Backbone bond lengths (Angstrom), bond angles and torsions (degrees), N, CA, C in turn:
res aa  C-N    CA-C-N  psi(-1)  N-CA   C-N-CA  omega(-1)  CA-C   N-CA-C  phi
1 X - - - 1.458 - - 1.522 109.95 -
2 X 1.325 116.84 135.08 1.447 120.57 -178.51 1.518 112.88 -73.03
3 X 1.316 115.95 143.28 1.459 122.26 176.30 1.526 108.94 -130.46
4 X 1.325 115.77 151.11 1.458 121.34 -179.63 1.525 110.25 -123.62
5 X 1.331 114.87 144.29 1.461 121.65 179.64 1.532 108.75 -139.42
6 X 1.315 116.18 153.60 1.469 120.66 175.50 1.520 111.46 -87.66
7 X 1.308 116.45 -19.20 1.464 122.38 176.99 1.527 108.57 -135.45
8 X 1.320 116.22 165.76 1.466 120.32 178.97 1.528 109.09 -76.32
9 X 1.329 118.63 118.28 1.465 120.07 178.98 1.523 111.55 -66.37
10 X 1.323 115.41 159.80 1.465 120.91 -174.68 1.528 112.91 -56.59
11 X 1.333 117.31 -41.40 1.469 118.69 -176.22 1.525 111.48 -66.75
12 X 1.350 117.60 -28.93 1.461 119.97 175.95 1.526 111.62 -80.77
13 X 1.324 117.11 -26.37 1.467 120.15 175.06 1.524 109.95 -62.02
14 X 1.327 116.85 -28.65 1.460 121.77 177.02 1.530 111.23 -84.82
15 X 1.328 116.46 -37.33 1.466 121.94 -173.60 1.525 112.87 -76.13
16 X 1.321 118.20 -42.90 1.470 122.30 -173.99 1.531 112.99 -56.69
17 X 1.342 120.29 -49.47 1.474 119.50 -178.40 1.525 114.19 -64.04
18 X 1.316 117.88 -15.45 1.460 120.91 -179.48 1.529 112.79 -82.78
19 X 1.332 116.88 -12.08 1.464 120.05 -177.22 1.525 110.65 -77.59
20 X 1.315 116.01 147.12 1.463 121.60 -175.68 1.527 113.07 -96.61
21 X 1.341 116.64 -7.85 1.460 119.70 -174.33 1.522 109.80 -152.84
22 X 1.339 116.04 147.42 1.463 120.40 173.55 1.521 109.01 -150.07
23 X 1.323 115.94 166.97 1.463 122.01 -178.82 1.518 109.45 -121.06
24 X 1.329 115.14 144.73 1.464 121.78 178.37 1.525 108.43 -118.43
25 X 1.334 117.09 128.40 1.465 121.71 179.96 1.525 110.40 -123.24
26 X 1.332 116.23 131.57 1.465 122.75 175.49 1.522 108.09 -143.67
27 X 1.326 116.05 169.12 1.462 120.47 178.36 1.518 109.11 -156.23
28 X 1.329 117.59 151.88 1.464 120.33 174.45 1.528 109.44 -73.42
29 X 1.324 117.13 166.75 1.460 120.69 178.77 1.522 111.91 -71.87
30 X 1.310 117.33 -30.17 1.459 121.63 -178.59 1.525 111.32 -65.24
31 X 1.339 115.88 135.81 1.464 120.44 178.82 1.520 112.20 -67.23
32 X 1.320 117.25 -20.69 1.464 120.80 179.55 1.526 112.09 -92.96
33 X 1.331 117.14 -1.27 1.460 121.09 -179.42 1.519 111.97 -76.34
34 X 1.319 115.49 168.61 1.461 121.96 -176.26 1.526 111.30 -95.43
35 X 1.330 115.52 126.93 1.460 121.40 174.60 1.525 108.08 -75.43
36 X 1.322 116.62 136.07 1.467 120.28 -176.50 1.527 111.25 -117.05
37 X 1.331 115.92 138.11 1.463 122.62 173.31 1.520 107.89 -129.69
38 X 1.325 116.83 125.57 1.467 121.46 -177.42 1.524 110.56 -121.80
39 X 1.335 118.22 126.79 1.461 120.55 172.86 1.523 110.21 -80.37
40 X 1.309 116.10 141.66 1.464 121.58 179.40 1.521 109.00 -128.74
41 X 1.319 115.96 141.47 1.449 119.92 177.24 1.515 110.77 -140.35
42 X 1.309 115.71 156.66 1.456 119.30 179.32 1.513 111.57 109.49
43 X 1.317 116.49 163.55 1.471 121.22 -177.26 1.527 112.08 -82.65
44 X 1.321 116.53 55.29 1.465 120.54 -174.40 1.518 111.03 -118.77
45 X 1.333 116.11 42.82 1.454 122.77 -177.09 1.518 108.23 -136.82
46 X 1.340 116.67 141.94 1.453 119.41 179.66 1.516 112.60 -146.29
47 X 1.325 116.61 142.79 1.457 122.87 174.71 1.519 108.72 -98.15
48 X 1.334 116.95 123.51 1.461 120.90 177.99 1.520 110.89 -87.37
49 X 1.322 116.06 -38.51 1.461 123.12 174.81 1.526 107.40 -162.30
50 X 1.325 117.69 -166.93 1.467 119.21 -175.15 1.526 114.08 -80.10
51 X 1.330 118.06 3.79 1.471 120.84 175.79 1.530 112.79 -131.17
52 X 1.320 117.78 -0.24 1.465 120.41 -175.36 1.525 110.79 -137.97
53 X 1.321 115.74 134.66 1.459 120.58 175.63 1.520 109.39 -143.53
54 X 1.322 115.84 169.44 1.467 121.37 179.59 1.526 109.01 -142.32
55 X 1.319 114.64 159.73 1.464 119.11 169.89 1.524 109.32 -147.10
56 X 1.319 115.39 153.04 1.453 122.03 179.32 1.523 109.61 -80.95
57 X 1.323 115.89 124.40 1.463 121.83 177.69 1.523 107.72 -95.63
58 X 1.331 116.36 118.84 1.461 121.08 -177.09 1.523 111.19 -96.66
59 X 1.312 116.46 150.07 1.463 122.43 -178.44 1.519 111.12 -62.81
60 X 1.325 115.45 135.22 1.452 121.86 177.42 1.514 109.62 -156.48
61 X 1.314 116.83 -179.13 1.463 120.56 -176.69 1.519 112.61 -72.83
62 X 1.325 117.38 -21.86 1.459 120.86 178.77 1.517 111.84 -106.23
63 X 1.331 116.45 158.22 1.462 121.26 178.00 1.534 110.61 -148.56
64 X 1.329 115.79 38.11 1.462 120.59 -176.33 1.526 112.32 -62.70
65 X 1.325 116.68 -43.16 1.461 120.03 -178.15 1.523 111.11 -58.59
66 X 1.322 116.95 -47.76 1.462 120.94 179.96 1.520 110.64 -59.60
67 X 1.325 117.28 -46.06 1.463 121.02 -178.80 1.520 111.73 -61.52
68 X 1.321 117.39 -42.90 1.460 120.83 -178.50 1.524 111.75 -69.19
69 X 1.320 116.89 -35.20 1.462 119.57 178.46 1.521 111.29 -72.83
70 X 1.316 117.26 -31.59 1.466 121.62 177.95 1.535 112.48 -75.96
71 X 1.329 117.59 -25.67 1.466 120.34 -174.50 1.528 110.66 -58.00
72 X 1.341 118.55 125.52 1.470 121.30 -179.84 1.527 111.94 -55.30
73 X 1.326 116.35 129.51 1.452 121.16 -179.54 1.514 114.43 83.96
74 X 1.331 117.33 -0.82 1.460 121.06 -178.46 1.525 109.48 -105.09
75 X 1.325 117.62 -125.73 1.460 121.30 -179.89 1.514 114.27 90.49
76 X 1.343 117.45 1.09 1.465 120.68 -178.44 1.526 110.90 -70.77
77 X 1.316 115.05 142.41 1.460 119.53 -179.73 1.523 109.59 -155.98
78 X 1.331 115.74 143.31 1.460 122.04 174.47 1.520 108.39 -128.26
79 X 1.316 116.29 131.01 1.467 121.94 176.98 1.525 107.76 -115.71
80 X 1.327 116.50 132.05 1.461 120.80 -176.15 1.527 111.54 -122.87
81 X 1.319 115.00 136.44 1.461 122.99 173.81 1.526 108.59 -116.82
82 X 1.327 115.88 150.49 1.461 120.31 178.54 1.519 109.53 -142.28
83 X 1.310 115.45 140.66 1.462 120.74 178.10 1.522 109.83 -87.30
84 X 1.328 116.49 126.75 1.460 121.56 178.10 1.524 111.64 -107.36
85 X 1.311 116.56 -6.95 1.452 121.82 -179.53 1.527 108.68 -129.34
86 X 1.302 116.77 161.12 1.472 123.72 178.88 1.529 111.19 50.62
87 X 1.322 117.52 -132.35 1.465 121.69 -174.37 1.525 111.63 -72.16
88 X 1.345 117.83 138.11 1.467 120.53 179.78 1.523 111.50 -71.93
89 X 1.329 115.30 146.85 1.469 119.95 178.07 1.519 109.45 -171.11
90 X 1.325 116.19 141.82 1.461 123.13 170.88 1.519 107.59 -126.02
91 X 1.312 116.61 134.58 1.468 121.73 178.63 1.515 109.18 -127.83
92 X 1.321 116.18 129.45 1.468 121.76 175.49 1.523 109.14 -117.49
93 X 1.317 115.19 133.83 1.463 122.04 177.28 1.522 107.83 -113.58
94 X 1.329 117.12 113.52 1.461 122.28 -178.87 1.526 109.40 -99.60
95 X 1.334 116.80 132.40 1.459 118.11 -179.78 1.510 113.28 -169.11
96 X 1.320 114.85 -165.15 1.463 122.71 175.90 1.526 108.17 -122.79
97 X 1.314 115.51 135.63 1.457 120.40 -173.73 1.511 114.39 -108.48
98 X 1.329 114.98 154.55 1.459 123.59 175.95 1.521 108.59 -123.30
99 X 1.327 116.37 135.85 1.463 121.90 -179.41 1.522 110.11 -95.76
100 X 1.325 116.73 125.26 1.463 122.24 172.64 1.523 106.77 -110.34
101 X 1.321 116.95 99.69 1.465 120.35 -176.34 1.523 111.82 -75.32
102 X 1.319 114.39 142.83 1.462 119.92 175.28 1.526 109.44 -60.72
103 X 1.315 115.52 136.55 1.454 120.05 -178.16 1.512 113.48 98.96
104 X 1.337 117.07 -7.15 1.462 120.51 177.96 1.526 109.62 -98.85
105 X 1.324 116.22 159.81 1.461 120.50 179.45 1.525 110.69 -65.73
106 X 1.342 117.28 -34.88 1.465 120.58 179.45 1.528 110.73 -63.09
107 X 1.325 116.37 -40.75 1.463 121.69 177.53 1.523 110.13 -63.80
108 X 1.328 116.38 -49.52 1.467 120.89 -177.79 1.524 111.74 -61.59
109 X 1.330 116.79 -40.92 1.462 120.78 -179.68 1.523 111.21 -66.12
110 X 1.331 116.54 -40.22 1.466 120.10 179.43 1.525 110.53 -65.21
111 X 1.328 116.43 -45.91 1.464 121.44 -179.81 1.526 110.88 -58.91
112 X 1.323 115.97 -43.13 1.465 120.33 -179.22 1.526 111.51 -68.79
113 X 1.321 116.27 -44.78 1.468 120.93 -176.61 1.518 112.11 -64.71
114 X 1.339 117.02 -39.13 1.463 120.87 -174.68 1.525 113.11 -105.50
115 X 1.332 116.01 9.74 1.466 121.90 175.59 1.533 111.28 52.41
116 X 1.330 115.46 51.61 1.461 121.72 -178.54 1.528 109.93 -84.07
117 X 1.314 116.84 130.31 1.466 121.35 177.72 1.523 109.63 -83.32
118 X 1.323 116.96 119.44 1.458 120.96 -179.04 1.522 110.96 -83.37
119 X 1.320 114.95 154.18 1.457 122.64 177.49 1.522 108.82 -117.70
120 X 1.333 118.36 160.74 1.473 119.98 -179.78 1.524 113.02 -54.77
121 X 1.346 116.89 -32.64 1.458 120.08 -177.98 1.514 114.83 -100.23
122 X 1.329 117.88 12.14 1.469 119.86 179.31 1.520 109.93 -58.30
123 X 1.329 116.59 126.32 1.459 121.91 -175.20 1.525 111.94 -110.53
124 X 1.302 116.34 -40.83 1.460 120.92 179.50 1.519 109.16 -163.88
125 X 1.308 115.15 170.27 1.458 121.81 170.54 1.522 106.65 -117.38
126 X 1.318 116.12 128.87 1.452 121.53 178.17 1.526 108.11 -100.29
127 X 1.317 116.55 119.51 1.461 121.94 177.87 1.524 107.95 -106.08
128 X 1.321 116.71 127.40 1.466 121.15 -176.15 1.524 110.65 -119.32
129 X 1.318 114.48 129.04 1.462 122.06 172.95 1.527 106.50 -102.16
130 X 1.321 116.94 110.20 1.459 119.28 -173.93 1.527 112.09 -88.06
131 X 1.341 115.47 154.83 1.461 120.74 176.62 1.526 111.81 -123.25
132 X 1.352 115.85 -7.15 1.462 118.82 179.75 1.529 110.15 -157.55
133 X 1.328 114.47 140.29 1.461 122.14 175.89 1.524 107.61 -120.99
134 X 1.316 116.38 134.16 1.467 120.61 179.36 1.521 109.86 -128.54
135 X 1.315 116.29 133.13 1.462 121.22 172.52 1.523 108.76 -115.05
136 X 1.322 116.60 147.33 1.462 121.57 175.24 1.519 108.87 -142.43
137 X 1.333 116.81 170.71 1.466 121.10 -166.41 1.523 114.44 -66.75
138 X 1.330 117.92 -45.47 1.456 119.69 -176.65 1.511 113.72 72.58
139 X 1.332 117.45 23.01 1.464 121.18 -175.72 1.526 113.19 -65.83
140 X 1.324 117.63 -23.01 1.472 119.67 -178.22 1.525 113.12 -96.96
141 X 1.333 117.13 -1.04 1.468 120.62 179.78 1.529 109.43 -76.70
142 X 1.320 118.65 128.10 1.472 120.62 -176.81 1.526 112.70 -71.66
143 X 1.322 115.37 164.47 1.458 121.78 174.76 1.528 109.44 -81.59
144 X 1.323 115.77 138.80 1.459 121.06 172.34 1.524 108.24 -138.56
145 X 1.316 115.14 143.76 1.465 119.80 178.02 1.525 109.10 -102.34
146 X 1.321 116.54 124.58 1.462 121.32 -179.11 1.529 110.38 -72.13
147 X 1.344 116.27 131.42 1.461 120.99 178.24 1.521 110.82 -101.85
148 X 1.328 116.43 -58.57 1.463 120.11 179.72 1.516 108.85 -170.95
149 X 1.328 115.55 164.64 1.457 119.98 174.36 1.527 108.72 -76.66
150 X 1.312 116.24 146.60 1.459 120.81 178.78 1.531 108.62 -82.86
151 X 1.327 116.88 127.72 1.467 121.59 -175.29 1.524 113.57 -98.81
152 X 1.327 117.77 1.94 1.464 121.43 -172.13 1.523 113.14 -57.45
153 X 1.340 117.36 -47.90 1.466 120.18 -177.25 1.523 111.43 -61.04
154 X 1.323 116.35 -44.28 1.463 119.91 178.94 1.529 111.34 -62.36
155 X 1.324 116.71 -39.11 1.467 120.79 179.87 1.527 111.29 -66.75
156 X 1.338 116.47 -41.10 1.471 120.75 -179.88 1.520 110.96 -60.56
157 X 1.327 116.62 -47.49 1.462 118.70 -176.37 1.526 112.44 -79.42
158 X 1.315 117.34 -20.01 1.462 119.61 171.99 1.527 109.60 -67.69
159 X 1.332 116.82 -39.83 1.468 121.28 177.51 1.528 110.87 -67.13
160 X 1.333 116.42 -40.15 1.464 119.95 177.54 1.526 110.54 -62.42
161 X 1.330 116.15 -42.63 1.462 120.51 179.99 1.527 111.09 -63.26
162 X 1.330 116.32 -39.46 1.463 120.87 178.96 1.526 111.05 -64.62
163 X 1.332 117.23 -43.78 1.464 121.22 178.84 1.526 111.21 -66.02
164 X 1.327 116.11 -36.74 1.464 120.02 178.53 1.526 110.52 -64.65
165 X 1.324 116.41 -42.53 1.460 120.84 178.92 1.524 111.96 -65.43
166 X 1.337 116.12 -24.04 1.464 120.95 178.03 1.524 112.39 -85.80
167 X 1.332 116.16 -0.77 1.460 119.80 174.91 1.508 116.94 113.06
168 X 1.334 117.99 -0.60 1.467 120.59 178.83 1.525 108.93 -85.00
169 X 1.330 117.03 96.54 1.459 121.97 -174.78 1.521 113.11 -67.02
170 X 1.329 116.95 -23.20 1.466 120.00 178.77 1.527 112.26 -66.85
171 X 1.324 116.96 -14.86 1.453 121.11 -179.26 1.530 112.69 -89.47
172 X 1.307 118.30 5.30 1.467 120.79 -178.42 1.523 110.61 -68.13
173 X 1.328 116.30 146.52 1.454 120.94 177.00 1.516 110.79 -62.42
174 X 1.336 116.75 -38.31 1.461 120.41 -177.96 1.527 111.81 -60.30
175 X 1.335 117.68 -39.77 1.465 120.17 179.03 1.527 111.12 -71.04
176 X 1.306 116.89 -34.82 1.464 120.34 175.85 1.524 109.16 -64.11
177 X 1.343 116.07 -46.59 1.464 120.50 178.82 1.527 110.88 -61.74
178 X 1.336 116.57 -39.07 1.465 120.55 -179.63 1.523 110.91 -61.90
179 X 1.315 116.78 -41.85 1.463 121.56 -176.91 1.529 112.51 -75.58
180 X 1.334 116.91 -42.50 1.464 119.89 -171.29 1.528 115.77 -110.62
181 X 1.329 117.49 -17.83 1.465 119.24 -172.17 1.518 114.97 -120.48
182 X 1.331 118.13 13.81 1.466 120.34 -178.92 1.523 112.33 -75.45
183 X 1.348 116.67 -28.55 1.459 121.13 -177.82 1.527 110.42 -139.95
184 X 1.324 115.27 158.28 1.461 120.90 173.37 1.520 109.24 -85.08
185 X 1.319 117.56 178.09 1.461 120.65 178.82 1.525 111.62 -66.61
186 X 1.334 116.76 -21.38 1.464 121.38 178.41 1.524 112.71 -96.83
187 X 1.339 116.74 5.27 1.453 120.36 177.64 1.508 115.09 87.48
188 X 1.335 118.04 9.90 1.460 120.14 176.26 1.526 109.62 -74.97
189 X 1.337 117.98 146.70 1.465 120.31 177.74 1.523 111.02 -58.12
190 X 1.321 115.88 140.28 1.449 120.71 -179.68 1.515 111.65 -108.73
191 X 1.334 116.03 -126.46 1.465 119.84 -178.85 1.519 111.01 -64.07
192 X 1.310 116.07 130.04 1.462 120.01 -179.03 1.524 110.99 -69.65
193 X 1.329 116.43 -37.79 1.467 119.68 177.86 1.522 110.32 -64.50
194 X 1.327 116.62 -39.36 1.460 120.40 177.96 1.511 112.04 -66.67
195 X 1.325 116.36 -40.93 1.464 120.90 -179.25 1.528 110.78 -64.96
196 X 1.329 116.43 -41.85 1.467 120.18 179.25 1.524 110.98 -64.25
197 X 1.337 116.87 -41.44 1.465 120.54 177.61 1.521 110.56 -66.08
198 X 1.326 116.81 -38.32 1.459 121.43 178.52 1.524 110.82 -58.91
199 X 1.332 116.75 -45.25 1.464 120.94 179.81 1.526 111.36 -70.35
200 X 1.315 116.09 -43.62 1.461 121.14 -175.82 1.519 112.05 -65.75
201 X 1.335 116.90 -41.50 1.465 121.21 -175.25 1.532 112.76 -104.18
202 X 1.326 116.61 7.59 1.471 122.23 176.36 1.530 111.54 55.13
203 X 1.329 114.96 50.62 1.462 121.45 179.73 1.527 108.98 -94.94
204 X 1.323 116.90 125.23 1.462 120.89 178.36 1.526 109.21 -75.61
205 X 1.336 118.89 125.09 1.465 120.49 -178.81 1.518 112.07 -69.83
206 X 1.306 115.67 154.24 1.455 121.88 179.39 1.523 110.56 -64.58
207 X 1.329 117.01 137.27 1.460 120.93 176.56 1.529 109.04 -75.58
208 X 1.318 115.32 132.39 1.459 120.80 -179.31 1.528 110.03 -122.18
209 X 1.312 116.92 143.85 1.460 125.64 -177.90 1.528 109.76 77.42
210 X 1.311 116.91 131.88 1.465 122.13 178.70 1.525 109.77 -121.37
211 X 1.314 116.28 167.15 1.454 121.02 178.83 1.517 112.64 80.20
212 X 1.336 117.57 -158.78 1.472 121.62 -176.71 1.519 113.95 -59.41
213 X 1.350 116.98 -25.54 1.461 120.22 -178.62 1.519 113.04 -83.68
214 X 1.327 117.88 -2.33 1.464 120.92 -177.49 1.519 110.38 -60.34
215 X 1.315 115.46 142.07 1.465 121.27 -179.03 1.515 111.34 -69.75
216 X 1.292 115.77 143.86 1.467 121.44 173.11 1.527 108.38 -102.05
217 X 1.328 114.97 55.37 1.461 119.46 -175.09 1.515 108.69 99.53
218 X 1.313 116.64 150.39 1.453 120.74 -176.49 1.516 110.39 -78.73
219 X 1.326 115.66 129.78 1.460 119.61 -177.90 1.517 110.91 -80.41
220 X 1.306 114.68 146.59 1.449 120.19 177.74 1.527 109.35 -85.46
221 X 1.330 115.51 161.40 1.452 119.18 177.08 1.524 109.37 -64.42
222 X 1.321 115.82 136.79 1.451 120.00 178.29 1.520 109.07 -91.94
223 X 1.301 116.38 113.30 1.453 120.96 179.83 1.514 109.87 -131.02
224 X 1.321 116.60 148.53 1.463 122.34 178.84 1.520 106.99 -101.16
225 X 1.334 116.99 113.00 1.452 121.79 -175.42 1.519 111.24 -106.30
226 X 1.343 116.19 176.75 1.465 122.06 177.86 1.516 110.55 -61.53
227 X 1.331 116.63 -34.87 1.467 119.96 -179.83 1.527 111.25 -65.92
228 X 1.314 116.94 -34.78 1.461 119.55 174.71 1.530 110.39 -62.82
229 X 1.332 116.55 -41.49 1.460 121.34 179.66 1.520 110.92 -64.02
230 X 1.337 116.34 -43.40 1.465 120.69 178.31 1.524 110.50 -62.63
231 X 1.330 116.01 -42.23 1.463 120.13 179.87 1.526 111.10 -61.39
232 X 1.332 116.37 -43.77 1.466 120.48 179.02 1.521 110.70 -63.32
233 X 1.358 116.90 -41.03 1.464 121.02 -179.78 1.526 111.20 -64.30
234 X 1.339 116.54 -44.83 1.468 120.85 179.66 1.521 110.56 -64.45
235 X 1.333 116.20 -43.40 1.461 120.08 179.50 1.524 111.15 -62.70
236 X 1.334 116.52 -39.70 1.463 120.54 178.41 1.521 111.06 -64.89
237 X 1.353 116.17 -41.07 1.465 120.56 179.23 1.523 111.03 -63.63
238 X 1.328 116.58 -41.77 1.463 120.52 179.08 1.528 111.12 -64.69
239 X 1.312 116.25 -41.72 1.465 120.00 178.67 1.523 110.96 -63.27
240 X 1.348 115.55 -40.85 1.466 119.92 178.47 1.517 111.11 -64.35
241 X 1.341 116.56 -44.01 1.465 121.07 179.55 1.523 111.17 -62.56
242 X 1.314 117.12 -42.72 1.467 120.98 178.81 1.523 111.11 -63.30
243 X 1.328 115.46 -39.53 1.464 119.39 179.16 1.520 111.13 -64.79
244 X 1.350 116.84 -41.71 1.466 120.91 179.04 1.522 111.05 -64.63
245 X 1.331 116.56 -43.05 1.464 120.15 178.84 1.525 110.78 -62.44
246 X 1.316 115.93 -39.80 1.464 119.87 179.21 1.524 110.97 -64.50
247 X 1.350 116.11 -42.32 1.462 120.10 179.53 1.519 111.68 -66.54
248 X 1.345 116.74 -40.24 1.467 120.52 178.38 1.522 110.67 -63.91
249 X 1.334 115.84 -42.48 1.464 119.70 179.40 1.522 110.94 -64.83
250 X 1.324 115.56 -39.59 1.459 119.46 179.26 1.518 111.35 -66.22
251 X 1.358 115.78 -40.39 1.465 119.93 179.40 1.519 111.09 -65.85
252 X 1.326 116.66 -40.27 1.468 121.27 179.57 1.519 110.77 -64.21
253 X 1.344 115.48 -40.94 1.467 119.84 179.29 1.528 110.93 -64.64
254 X 1.337 115.80 -40.08 1.469 120.66 -179.42 1.526 111.73 -66.12
255 X 1.364 115.47 -41.98 1.473 120.15 -178.11 1.521 112.52 -68.60
256 X 1.326 115.21 -29.55 1.462 118.60 -179.75 1.525 111.13 -82.97
């Protein structure tokens, strides 16, 4: 039977860090945007208290979570854990996330304060302030036996870091982020460091989505500014003036 909590109960504070895998779900505000679910593995998750947690975001070809958290008015995120051994259980943590990009003072301060071990491919730290916790039975989830964490991603970026230190500038994380992490599949802005490198070094971003849904160029953020308000006011005034002139002309014609 499902239960809901406003904070993480003590028994889950003990259970959550023992899990070897979790999933992250986010979505853009647009109804036509793509919902994203990302599996995460490894000891890169931490509970700060019963309403706040963080996880290490590693570099990869996608950056949907970052884009959705950056989107103005968005920031929604759900993290799910599931028990594959012993007693069945599913836990969902609903909240709003903040992106701490590598290379920023906020990232450096967090790493220092919480003694976080960085990896060659560390891209950001996602900090989530939750507002709801949900547990459910998990009776249909199959049993799986954990073997080991996969080290491939860490090995790939360790090799890239080594080549970069030897002088191969194409192996820099910033250029990788510029090519693959500047935008989401829906064209939302992604990593700020990647976007800045993309502009500075004139790097064409990777095309995402194929077929009829393919983007026809990356869309800009839609915002309503003061200039839009002024334009609407001027247009309304012109329409009113034209209407008055038309009525005056019609009245003059009728009287004559």
